[in-house]
C-alpha positions as CSV (number, residue, x, y, z in Angstrom):
1,M,-126.0,-199.7,-29.0
2,K,-128.5,-202.6,-29.3
3,I,-131.6,-203.7,-27.5
4,L,-132.9,-207.3,-27.9
5,V,-136.7,-207.8,-28.0
6,L,-138.1,-211.3,-27.5
7,V,-141.8,-211.9,-28.3
8,A,-143.4,-215.1,-27.1
9,G,-146.9,-214.7,-28.6
10,T,-147.8,-217.4,-31.0
11,N,-150.6,-215.8,-33.0
12,E,-149.7,-213.8,-36.1
13,Q,-152.1,-211.1,-34.8
14,S,-150.6,-211.0,-31.4
15,N,-151.3,-208.7,-28.4
16,S,-147.9,-209.1,-27.0
17,N,-146.3,-208.5,-30.4
18,T,-148.4,-205.3,-30.9
19,L,-147.4,-204.0,-27.5
20,A,-143.7,-204.9,-28.2
21,D,-144.0,-202.8,-31.4
22,A,-145.4,-199.9,-29.4
23,F,-142.5,-200.2,-26.9
24,I,-140.0,-200.2,-29.8
25,E,-141.6,-197.1,-31.2
26,G,-141.0,-195.4,-27.9
27,I,-137.3,-196.5,-28.0
28,K,-136.8,-195.3,-31.6
29,E,-138.5,-191.9,-31.0
30,T,-136.2,-191.3,-28.0
31,Y,-132.9,-192.5,-29.6
32,P,-133.2,-193.3,-33.3
33,E,-129.6,-194.6,-33.3
34,I,-130.5,-197.5,-31.1
35,E,-130.6,-200.8,-33.1
36,V,-133.5,-203.0,-32.0
37,I,-133.2,-206.7,-32.7
38,K,-136.6,-208.4,-32.4
39,Y,-137.2,-212.1,-32.5
40,R,-140.6,-213.8,-32.5
41,L,-140.0,-217.1,-30.9
42,K,-142.7,-218.8,-32.9
43,D,-140.7,-218.3,-36.1
44,L,-137.5,-219.8,-34.7
45,N,-136.3,-223.4,-34.5
46,I,-134.9,-223.5,-31.0
47,K,-133.7,-226.8,-29.6
48,H,-135.0,-228.0,-26.3
49,F,-132.9,-227.5,-23.2
50,T,-130.5,-230.4,-22.4
51,L,-127.3,-230.7,-20.5
52,E,-125.5,-231.3,-23.8
53,R,-126.6,-227.8,-24.9
54,Y,-126.0,-226.2,-21.6
55,I,-122.6,-224.8,-22.7
56,P,-121.5,-221.4,-24.1
57,A,-120.4,-222.9,-27.4
58,C,-123.8,-222.9,-29.2
59,P,-124.1,-225.3,-32.1
60,R,-125.0,-223.4,-35.3
61,D,-127.9,-225.7,-36.3
62,D,-129.9,-224.0,-33.5
63,D,-131.7,-220.7,-33.8
64,F,-131.0,-220.1,-30.1
65,C,-127.5,-219.1,-31.2
66,N,-128.9,-215.9,-32.8
67,I,-130.7,-215.1,-29.5
68,Q,-127.5,-215.8,-27.5
69,D,-125.4,-213.6,-29.7
70,A,-127.9,-210.8,-29.6
71,L,-128.2,-211.1,-25.8
72,L,-124.5,-210.8,-25.3
73,D,-124.2,-207.9,-27.7
74,S,-127.2,-205.9,-26.4
75,K,-127.3,-203.4,-23.6
76,G,-130.9,-204.0,-22.8
77,V,-133.5,-206.8,-23.2
78,V,-137.3,-206.7,-23.6
79,I,-139.6,-209.7,-23.1
80,A,-143.2,-209.6,-24.3
81,S,-145.3,-212.6,-23.6
82,P,-148.9,-213.8,-23.1
83,I,-149.8,-215.6,-19.9
84,W,-151.3,-219.0,-20.5
85,N,-152.7,-221.2,-17.7
86,F,-150.8,-219.3,-15.0
87,S,-147.5,-219.3,-16.9
88,V,-145.7,-218.2,-20.0
89,P,-145.5,-220.2,-23.3
90,A,-143.1,-223.2,-23.2
91,H,-140.8,-221.8,-25.9
92,L,-140.1,-218.7,-23.7
93,K,-139.4,-220.9,-20.7
94,N,-137.0,-223.0,-22.9
95,V,-135.2,-219.8,-23.9
96,I,-134.9,-218.6,-20.3
97,D,-133.4,-222.0,-19.3
98,R,-131.0,-222.0,-22.1
99,I,-129.8,-218.5,-21.4
100,G,-128.2,-219.9,-18.3
101,A,-125.5,-221.4,-20.5
102,V,-123.9,-218.0,-20.9
103,A,-125.6,-216.1,-18.0
104,L,-124.1,-218.2,-15.2
105,D,-120.5,-218.9,-14.4
106,E,-119.2,-222.2,-15.7
107,E,-117.7,-223.4,-12.5
108,T,-120.6,-223.4,-10.1
109,R,-123.6,-222.4,-12.3
110,S,-124.7,-220.2,-9.5
111,R,-123.3,-216.8,-10.1
112,G,-124.9,-214.4,-12.6
113,Q,-122.8,-212.9,-15.3
114,M,-125.3,-210.3,-16.8
115,K,-123.6,-207.4,-15.0
116,A,-126.9,-205.7,-14.0
117,K,-128.1,-205.6,-17.6
118,P,-131.6,-203.9,-17.7
119,F,-134.6,-205.9,-18.7
120,Y,-138.2,-204.9,-19.2
121,I,-141.2,-207.4,-19.2
122,I,-144.5,-207.0,-20.9
123,F,-147.3,-209.4,-20.1
124,T,-150.8,-209.8,-21.6
125,G,-153.5,-211.9,-20.0
126,G,-157.2,-212.4,-19.6
127,A,-157.4,-211.6,-15.9
128,P,-158.6,-208.1,-14.8
129,L,-156.0,-205.8,-13.5
130,L,-157.1,-206.1,-9.8
131,A,-156.7,-209.9,-9.9
132,W,-153.2,-209.5,-11.5
133,K,-152.1,-207.1,-8.7
134,A,-153.6,-209.1,-5.9
135,L,-152.4,-212.6,-6.8
136,M,-151.9,-213.4,-10.5
137,Y,-148.5,-211.7,-10.8
138,L,-147.1,-214.5,-8.6
139,T,-147.6,-217.0,-11.4
140,T,-145.0,-215.3,-13.5
141,M,-142.4,-214.5,-10.8
142,H,-140.1,-217.2,-12.2
143,V,-139.4,-215.0,-15.2
144,S,-138.1,-212.0,-13.2
145,E,-136.4,-214.3,-10.6
146,A,-134.5,-216.1,-13.3
147,I,-133.3,-212.7,-14.8
148,K,-132.2,-211.7,-11.3
149,Y,-130.4,-215.0,-10.8
150,Y,-128.6,-214.4,-14.1
151,G,-127.4,-211.1,-12.9
152,G,-129.9,-209.0,-14.9
153,V,-132.1,-206.3,-13.4
154,V,-135.9,-206.0,-14.2
155,V,-136.3,-202.2,-14.3
156,G,-140.0,-202.4,-15.2
157,K,-143.1,-204.5,-15.9
158,Y,-146.3,-203.9,-17.7
159,F,-149.5,-206.0,-17.7
160,E,-152.3,-205.6,-20.2
161,P,-155.5,-207.0,-18.6
162,R,-158.5,-208.6,-20.3
163,A,-156.6,-209.1,-23.5
164,M,-159.5,-211.1,-25.0
165,L,-162.2,-210.6,-27.6
166,G,-164.8,-211.9,-25.1
167,K,-165.4,-214.8,-22.7
168,G,-163.5,-217.7,-24.1
169,K,-162.6,-215.9,-27.3
170,F,-158.9,-215.1,-27.9
171,G,-157.6,-212.6,-30.4
172,L,-156.0,-209.2,-31.0
173,V,-157.6,-206.4,-29.0
174,V,-154.8,-204.0,-27.9
175,D,-154.6,-202.4,-31.4
176,Q,-158.0,-200.8,-30.4
177,R,-156.7,-199.5,-27.1
178,P,-154.9,-196.3,-27.7
179,K,-154.3,-195.6,-24.0
180,S,-152.6,-198.9,-23.6
181,L,-150.4,-198.4,-26.7
182,E,-149.5,-194.9,-25.4
183,R,-148.6,-196.2,-22.0
184,V,-146.3,-198.9,-23.4
185,K,-144.8,-196.4,-25.8
186,N,-143.9,-194.1,-23.0
187,A,-142.4,-197.1,-21.1
188,G,-140.2,-197.7,-24.1
189,K,-139.0,-194.1,-24.0
190,K,-138.1,-194.5,-20.3
191,F,-136.4,-197.8,-20.9
192,A,-134.3,-196.3,-23.8
193,K,-133.0,-193.7,-21.4
194,I,-132.1,-196.3,-18.8
195,V,-130.3,-198.4,-21.4
196,K,-128.4,-195.4,-22.8
197,T,-127.2,-194.5,-19.3
198,Y,-126.2,-198.1,-18.7
199,A,-124.3,-198.4,-22.0
200,E,-122.4,-195.2,-21.3
201,T,-121.7,-195.5,-17.6
202,G,-122.3,-199.1,-16.7
203,T,-124.8,-198.0,-14.0
204,L,-128.5,-197.9,-13.5
205,P,-130.7,-195.2,-11.8
206,L,-130.1,-195.0,-8.1
207,R,-133.4,-196.4,-7.0
208,I,-133.0,-199.4,-9.2
209,R,-129.3,-199.8,-8.3
210,L,-130.1,-199.9,-4.6
211,S,-132.7,-202.6,-5.1
212,Y,-130.3,-204.6,-7.2
213,Q,-127.5,-204.3,-4.6
214,F,-129.8,-205.4,-1.8
215,F,-130.9,-208.5,-3.8
216,S,-127.3,-209.3,-4.7
217,F,-126.3,-209.1,-1.1
218,V,-129.1,-211.4,0.1
219,Y,-128.3,-213.8,-2.7
220,R,-124.6,-213.9,-1.9
221,V,-125.3,-214.6,1.8
222,G,-127.7,-217.4,0.8
223,N,-125.3,-218.8,-1.7
224,R,-122.4,-218.9,0.9
225,I,-124.7,-220.9,3.2
226,M,-126.2,-223.3,0.6
227,Y,-123.3,-224.0,-1.8
228,P,-121.1,-225.9,0.7
229,I,-124.1,-227.9,1.8
230,S,-125.1,-228.8,-1.8
231,T,-121.5,-230.0,-2.7
232,K,-121.5,-232.4,0.2
233,Q,-124.7,-234.2,-0.9
C-alpha cells in the first residue's frame, strides 16, 4: 500500500516540507508497512500543461510521468503547499491541471476517475488563523474543487498561520512549533487509518462518504444539464 506526498514549497528549508515530514511520521508510526512516495516539485522537470500532453500516455522525457505513475498506484495522496499571493505555486497548479489526463474520462473530460481516492491538503501562509477561516480559505478552493472534479475526496485540511519569520521576512518557522508538528503528525495517523480502510474495502468513513455522495449527485445533475448545452455551441 502506497501514499503519494507532493510538496510544493520551493525553499530548501521549507515550512510545507517540514509539516509534510511530520505528517509522514504519523503515517509511519501508525502503519510502518505503508510505502510513502514523496516528491518535492522544485526538484522535478515537469513540462507545462498543453493539449498535446493532455493524454494518458505520458512521454518519458517528463518527470510528471513519475507523479502520474505514483498517483495511479497509491491509495492516498497528500499535498503540502505554501500560499503565495492568494494562490498556490505555479508548479503545483501545473501538476493539478496535468493530472486531468488520467483523472478524467477520455470521451468527455468531465467524469472523474479517481474512485473516491482520499486526499489530504496542508497549507502554510502568512495570514492569521482567523483571517484564513473567515475569508482566505476561499483563495485555494480551486485545489480541493479540482480534486473533487477528478473523483477524489478531500478528507481533511490543515492550515499553518503566520508561517513567517517576521513582517516581510520569509523562512522556516514551523520547526520551532512543537504543537503544530504534533497536530500534523496526529492528522497523519488519522489519514493512515482512512487510507488503510479505503485500500482494504474501497470505502471511506460514513461521514466522509455521505458528503462525497452528495457532491457526486449534485455534480451529475449539473453535468446532465450543462453537457448537452456545451456540445451544441
